[in-house]
C-alpha positions as CSV (number, residue, x, y, z in Angstrom):
1,X,98.5,-11.2,-56.7
2,X,98.6,-15.0,-57.3
3,X,97.3,-14.4,-60.8
4,X,100.0,-11.8,-61.5
5,X,102.7,-14.2,-60.3
6,X,101.4,-17.0,-62.5
7,X,101.4,-14.5,-65.4
8,X,105.0,-13.6,-64.7
9,X,106.0,-17.2,-64.5
10,X,104.3,-18.1,-67.8
11,X,104.9,-15.0,-69.9
12,X,107.4,-12.4,-70.7
13,X,106.5,-9.2,-68.9
14,X,106.6,-5.7,-70.5
15,X,108.3,-3.4,-68.0
16,X,108.3,0.4,-68.4
17,X,111.1,2.0,-66.4
18,X,110.7,5.6,-65.6
19,X,114.2,7.0,-65.2
20,X,114.3,10.8,-64.3
21,X,118.0,11.2,-64.9
22,X,120.4,11.4,-67.9
23,X,120.7,7.7,-68.3
24,X,123.3,6.2,-68.9
25,X,126.1,8.2,-67.3
26,X,128.5,5.6,-65.7
27,X,127.6,6.4,-62.1
28,X,125.7,5.4,-59.0
29,X,122.0,4.7,-59.5
30,X,122.6,4.4,-63.3
31,X,124.7,1.3,-62.7
32,X,121.8,-0.2,-60.6
33,X,119.3,0.5,-63.4
34,X,121.7,-0.9,-66.0
35,X,122.1,-4.2,-64.2
36,X,118.4,-4.5,-63.4
37,X,117.5,-4.0,-67.1
38,X,120.3,-6.4,-68.3
39,X,119.2,-9.2,-66.0
40,X,115.5,-8.7,-66.7
41,X,116.2,-8.9,-70.4
42,X,118.3,-12.0,-69.8
43,X,115.2,-13.7,-68.4
44,X,113.2,-12.8,-71.5
45,X,111.3,-9.8,-70.2
46,X,110.8,-6.8,-72.4
47,X,112.1,-3.5,-70.8
48,X,111.7,0.0,-72.2
49,X,113.2,3.0,-70.5
50,X,111.9,6.6,-70.6
51,X,114.6,9.1,-69.6
52,X,116.0,12.6,-70.2
53,X,117.4,13.8,-73.5
54,X,121.0,13.3,-72.1
55,X,123.0,10.1,-71.6
56,X,124.5,7.2,-73.6
57,X,122.4,4.4,-74.9
58,X,124.0,1.0,-74.0
59,X,124.0,-1.6,-76.7
60,X,120.7,-3.5,-76.7
61,X,118.8,-1.0,-74.5
62,X,115.4,0.4,-75.6
63,X,115.3,4.1,-74.5
64,X,112.8,6.7,-75.3
65,X,113.9,10.3,-74.5
66,X,112.3,13.6,-73.8
67,X,112.7,16.7,-76.0
68,X,116.3,18.0,-76.3
69,X,116.7,20.8,-73.8
70,X,120.1,21.7,-75.3
71,X,120.9,24.2,-72.5
72,X,120.7,21.4,-69.8
73,X,124.0,19.4,-69.9
74,X,124.3,18.1,-66.4
75,X,125.1,14.4,-66.3
76,X,126.6,14.2,-62.9
77,X,124.7,13.3,-59.7
78,X,123.0,16.0,-57.6
79,X,119.8,18.0,-57.5
80,X,119.0,20.8,-59.9
81,X,116.3,23.5,-60.1
82,X,115.8,22.4,-63.8
83,X,114.2,19.2,-62.6
84,X,110.6,20.3,-62.4
85,X,110.2,21.1,-66.1
86,X,112.4,18.2,-67.1
87,X,110.1,15.9,-65.1
88,X,106.9,17.4,-66.5
89,X,108.1,16.6,-70.0
90,X,109.2,13.2,-68.8
91,X,105.6,12.7,-67.5
92,X,104.2,13.6,-71.0
93,X,106.7,11.3,-72.7
94,X,105.9,8.4,-70.3
95,X,102.2,8.8,-71.0
96,X,102.6,8.6,-74.8
97,X,105.1,5.7,-74.6
98,X,102.9,3.8,-72.2
99,X,99.9,4.1,-74.6
100,X,101.9,2.4,-77.3
101,X,104.0,0.0,-75.2
102,X,101.2,-1.2,-72.9
103,X,103.4,-2.2,-70.0
104,X,102.5,-4.7,-67.3
105,X,104.6,-2.9,-64.7
106,X,105.7,0.7,-64.2
107,X,109.1,0.4,-62.5
108,X,109.7,3.9,-61.2
109,X,113.2,5.0,-60.2
110,X,113.8,7.9,-57.7
111,X,111.1,10.0,-56.1
112,X,110.3,11.9,-59.3
113,X,109.8,8.7,-61.2
114,X,107.4,7.4,-58.5
115,X,105.4,10.6,-58.6
116,X,105.0,10.2,-62.4
117,X,103.9,6.6,-61.9
118,X,101.4,7.7,-59.2
119,X,99.9,10.3,-61.6
120,X,99.6,7.9,-64.5
121,X,98.4,4.9,-62.4
122,X,94.6,5.7,-62.6
123,X,94.9,6.1,-66.4
124,X,96.6,2.8,-67.1
125,X,95.6,0.8,-64.0
126,X,98.9,-1.0,-63.8
127,X,101.1,-1.9,-60.9
128,X,103.8,0.6,-60.0
129,X,107.0,-0.3,-58.1
130,X,108.9,2.6,-56.6
131,X,112.7,1.9,-56.6
132,X,113.9,4.4,-54.0
133,X,117.6,5.3,-53.8
134,X,117.5,7.6,-50.8
135,X,115.4,9.5,-48.3
136,X,114.7,12.5,-50.5
137,X,114.4,15.5,-48.1
138,X,117.2,14.1,-45.9
139,X,119.5,13.7,-49.0
140,X,118.8,17.2,-50.2
141,X,119.7,18.7,-46.8
142,X,122.8,16.5,-46.6
143,X,123.8,17.8,-50.0
144,X,123.4,21.4,-48.9
145,X,120.9,21.9,-51.7
146,X,118.2,23.0,-49.3
147,X,118.3,24.1,-45.6
148,X,116.8,22.1,-42.8
149,X,113.6,23.7,-41.5
150,X,113.2,26.0,-44.5
151,X,109.9,26.4,-46.3
152,X,111.1,24.5,-49.4
153,X,112.3,21.6,-47.2
154,X,108.8,21.4,-45.7
155,X,107.1,21.5,-49.1
156,X,109.4,18.7,-50.4
157,X,108.9,16.6,-47.3
158,X,105.1,16.9,-47.8
159,X,105.5,15.7,-51.4
160,X,107.8,12.9,-50.2
161,X,105.2,11.7,-47.7
162,X,102.6,11.7,-50.4
163,X,104.8,9.6,-52.7
164,X,105.4,7.0,-50.0
165,X,101.7,6.9,-49.0
166,X,100.5,6.3,-52.6
167,X,103.3,3.9,-53.7
168,X,101.9,0.4,-53.2
169,X,105.3,-1.2,-53.4
170,X,108.6,0.4,-52.4
171,X,112.1,-1.0,-52.9
172,X,115.0,0.3,-50.8
173,X,118.6,-0.6,-51.2
174,X,119.6,-1.1,-47.6
175,X,118.3,-1.9,-44.1
176,X,118.8,1.7,-42.8
177,X,116.4,3.2,-45.3
178,X,113.9,0.4,-44.6
179,X,114.0,1.2,-40.9
180,X,113.6,5.0,-41.6
181,X,110.6,4.5,-43.8
182,X,109.0,2.0,-41.4
183,X,109.7,3.9,-38.2
184,X,109.9,7.6,-39.1
185,X,107.4,7.7,-42.1
186,X,105.2,4.9,-40.7
187,X,105.1,2.9,-43.9
188,X,103.7,-0.5,-43.5
189,X,106.3,-3.3,-43.7
190,X,104.3,-5.2,-46.3
191,X,104.8,-2.3,-48.7
192,X,108.6,-2.4,-48.3
193,X,111.2,-4.7,-49.8
194,X,115.0,-4.6,-49.6
195,X,116.8,-5.1,-52.9
196,X,120.5,-4.1,-52.5
197,X,122.8,-3.0,-55.2
198,X,124.4,-6.0,-56.8
199,X,127.3,-7.3,-58.8
200,X,127.5,-9.2,-62.1
201,X,130.1,-12.0,-61.6
202,X,130.5,-12.4,-65.4
203,X,131.6,-8.8,-65.7
204,X,134.7,-9.3,-63.6
205,X,137.0,-9.3,-66.6
206,X,140.5,-7.9,-66.4
207,X,142.7,-7.3,-69.4
208,X,146.3,-7.9,-68.1
209,X,148.0,-6.1,-71.0
210,X,145.6,-3.1,-70.5
211,X,146.3,-3.1,-66.8
212,X,150.1,-3.2,-67.3
213,X,149.9,-0.2,-69.6
214,X,147.9,1.7,-67.0
215,X,150.4,0.7,-64.3
216,X,153.3,2.0,-66.3
217,X,151.4,5.3,-66.8
218,X,150.0,5.8,-63.3
219,X,152.3,4.0,-61.0
220,X,155.8,4.0,-62.6
221,X,157.4,4.2,-59.1
222,X,155.7,1.1,-57.9
223,X,154.1,2.7,-54.9
224,X,151.4,1.2,-52.7
225,X,148.2,2.4,-54.4
226,X,144.9,3.3,-52.7
227,X,142.1,3.6,-55.3
228,X,138.8,5.4,-55.1
229,X,135.9,5.0,-57.6
230,X,132.8,7.2,-57.7
231,X,131.4,10.7,-57.5
232,X,133.7,13.5,-56.4
233,X,132.0,15.7,-53.8
234,X,131.9,16.4,-50.1
235,X,129.3,13.7,-49.1
236,X,131.3,11.0,-50.9
237,X,134.2,12.0,-48.7
238,X,136.7,13.4,-51.2
239,X,137.6,16.3,-48.9
240,X,138.2,13.9,-46.1
241,X,140.3,11.7,-48.3
242,X,142.6,14.5,-49.3
243,X,143.0,15.6,-45.7
244,X,143.7,12.0,-44.7
245,X,146.3,11.7,-47.4
246,X,148.0,14.9,-46.3
247,X,148.4,13.5,-42.8
248,X,149.4,10.1,-44.1
249,X,152.2,11.6,-46.2
250,X,153.7,12.9,-42.9
251,X,154.0,9.3,-41.8
252,X,155.1,7.5,-45.0
253,X,156.0,8.4,-48.5
254,X,155.3,5.1,-50.4
255,X,151.6,5.9,-51.0
256,X,149.8,7.0,-54.1
257,X,146.1,7.6,-54.6
258,X,144.1,7.1,-57.8
259,X,140.8,8.8,-57.9
260,X,138.4,7.5,-60.6
261,X,135.3,9.6,-61.2
262,X,133.8,13.0,-61.7
263,X,132.6,15.8,-61.5
264,X,134.6,18.7,-59.8
265,X,137.9,17.2,-61.0
266,X,139.7,20.6,-61.5
267,X,138.5,21.8,-58.1
268,X,139.9,18.8,-56.2
269,X,143.1,18.7,-58.3
270,X,143.7,22.4,-57.3
271,X,142.8,21.6,-53.7
272,X,145.3,18.7,-53.7
273,X,148.1,21.0,-55.0
274,X,147.2,23.6,-52.4
275,X,147.5,21.0,-49.7
276,X,150.9,19.9,-51.0
277,X,149.9,16.4,-52.1
278,X,149.4,17.1,-55.8
279,X,152.2,14.6,-56.8
280,X,150.7,11.8,-54.7
281,X,147.1,11.9,-56.0
282,X,146.1,11.4,-59.6
283,X,142.6,12.2,-60.9
284,X,141.7,10.0,-63.9
285,X,138.2,11.3,-64.5
286,X,135.1,9.4,-65.7
287,X,135.8,5.7,-66.2
288,X,133.7,3.7,-68.6
289,X,131.6,1.2,-66.5
290,X,132.8,-1.7,-68.7
291,X,136.5,-0.9,-67.8
292,X,136.3,-0.3,-64.1
293,X,137.8,-3.6,-63.1
294,X,140.9,-2.8,-65.2
295,X,141.4,0.4,-63.2
296,X,140.6,-1.2,-59.8
297,X,143.3,-3.8,-60.6
298,X,145.9,-1.0,-60.1
299,X,145.0,-0.8,-56.4
300,X,146.5,-2.5,-53.4
301,X,143.7,-1.1,-51.2
302,X,140.3,0.6,-52.0
303,X,138.8,3.4,-50.0
304,X,135.4,5.1,-49.5
305,X,135.1,7.8,-47.0
306,X,131.4,8.4,-47.8
307,X,129.6,10.1,-44.9
308,X,126.6,8.4,-43.2
309,X,123.7,9.3,-45.5
310,X,120.4,7.8,-46.6
311,X,122.1,6.5,-49.8
312,X,123.7,3.1,-50.2
313,X,127.4,2.6,-51.2
314,X,127.4,0.4,-54.2
315,X,131.1,1.0,-55.1
316,X,132.0,-1.3,-52.2
317,X,130.7,-4.2,-54.2
318,X,133.1,-3.4,-57.1
319,X,136.0,-3.0,-54.6
320,X,135.2,-6.4,-53.0
321,X,134.8,-8.1,-56.4
322,X,138.3,-6.8,-57.3
323,X,139.7,-8.6,-54.2
324,X,140.8,-5.4,-52.6
325,X,140.9,-4.8,-48.9
326,X,138.5,-1.9,-48.2
327,X,139.1,1.1,-46.0
328,X,135.9,3.0,-45.1
329,X,134.0,4.7,-42.4
330,X,132.1,2.6,-39.9
331,X,128.4,3.3,-40.4
332,X,125.2,1.4,-41.3
333,X,125.3,1.6,-45.1
334,X,128.8,0.2,-45.2
335,X,128.2,-2.5,-42.5
336,X,125.2,-3.7,-44.5
337,X,127.5,-4.8,-47.3
338,X,130.8,-5.4,-45.6
339,X,129.8,-6.6,-42.1
340,X,133.0,-7.2,-40.2
341,X,135.2,-7.7,-43.3
342,X,136.5,-4.1,-43.7
343,X,139.2,-1.9,-42.4
344,X,137.0,0.6,-40.6
345,X,137.7,4.2,-39.6
346,X,135.7,6.5,-37.3
347,X,134.2,9.4,-39.3
348,X,134.1,11.4,-36.1
349,X,137.9,11.1,-35.6
350,X,140.4,13.7,-36.8
351,X,142.2,13.1,-40.1
352,X,145.4,12.7,-38.0
353,X,143.9,9.8,-36.0
354,X,142.5,8.2,-39.1
355,X,145.8,8.6,-40.9
356,X,147.5,6.6,-38.1
357,X,144.8,3.9,-38.4
358,X,145.3,3.7,-42.2
359,X,149.1,3.4,-41.7
360,X,148.4,0.5,-39.3
361,X,146.2,-1.1,-42.0
362,X,148.8,-0.6,-44.7
363,X,151.3,-2.4,-42.6
364,X,149.2,-5.5,-42.1
365,X,150.6,-8.8,-43.4
366,X,149.9,-9.8,-46.9
367,X,148.5,-13.2,-45.8
368,X,146.0,-11.6,-43.4
369,X,144.9,-9.1,-46.0
370,X,144.5,-11.9,-48.6
371,X,142.3,-13.9,-46.3
372,X,140.2,-10.8,-45.5
373,X,139.7,-9.8,-49.2
374,X,139.0,-13.3,-50.4
375,X,136.4,-13.9,-47.7
376,X,134.7,-10.6,-48.6
377,X,134.7,-11.4,-52.3
378,X,133.2,-14.8,-51.8
379,X,130.5,-13.3,-49.6
380,X,129.7,-10.5,-52.1
381,X,129.4,-12.9,-55.0
382,X,127.1,-15.1,-53.0
383,X,124.8,-12.6,-51.4
384,X,124.9,-9.7,-53.9
385,X,124.9,-11.4,-57.3
386,X,122.5,-9.9,-59.8
387,X,121.6,-13.5,-60.9
388,X,119.9,-13.9,-57.5
389,X,118.7,-10.3,-57.1
390,X,116.9,-10.3,-60.4
391,X,114.8,-13.3,-59.2
392,X,114.0,-11.3,-56.1
393,X,113.0,-8.3,-58.2
394,X,110.6,-10.4,-60.3
395,X,109.0,-11.7,-57.1
396,X,108.6,-8.1,-55.8
397,X,106.7,-7.4,-59.0
398,X,104.2,-10.0,-57.9
């Protein structure tokens, strides 16, 4: 290991990232991968990505893609029964790319990427690093993709245990997943490292003219705006958000909600109309990652009602960097980032009770909210800056 660290210090590494997802699609784990690559390249390391046929190619990124399976067009998050054959062809692609690229490190994203790395490791005899985003079986059950206790869940759990056992280095994004792997899966602590999602301070650029145009378009009545950024599904709490807004509207009428993200836009737009709050919530769709801070600047508060899951909650970093007071559920993933500097709701409470709590938060004094949001922003930029996290990632490689 000492020899590898000396090599890393003295040379530019060649890192092959195995990315079993339609990268880049302006969401979740894609943002984490994007920032890792950007900051590794900034330090002079050479990074090549192997990914599915779908997705955008960010400027300056070196991406090798699988065959074009034209019938598969899914770019949003979530499991799919198409994944087995997509990942088989990704395995083949990775093999041929690795032969030419000759990487020093296989950086494997998600469980499928780790499995590919494990299969190829005896051939290339290079270190593999598994960058885990969730506890796989738990996540699939939480997403209602498989049923708890079913045969398929037991098969997937067996594969998941195999992946953990044969991954020499595992990165997790939060303390909760670290504890689950160590305590429930009996993974040795020396194999585990925490590398949280991060923020790029240099990306906090807001175009005031652009924001003013957006404000005229989406908030002409000068309402108090609550903004949401991220995936639109039940686990991310969009159903809870709409129920909360419905009850909040019974208390006050000066509120508007902007929902930035995808998929399921038409479903939730129809649900909002059905609930009688269609005029109060606007769905803006997929937002280009480079423009998110312009849209977040429209908000007075930010919200995330993501349920307790094995995933992190990286959007909180963007909220905090935008100097927004954050309303969210009180659970481990959120506490890991926000600690005591959030406006917490109880996810076990009714939407009526949480609407009363939100009303209380909205009535807080501007000076108190300013102190809260500034303290949180300073902490985020200090503890979750990719400038520092990239150094930690390089040390994990050693």
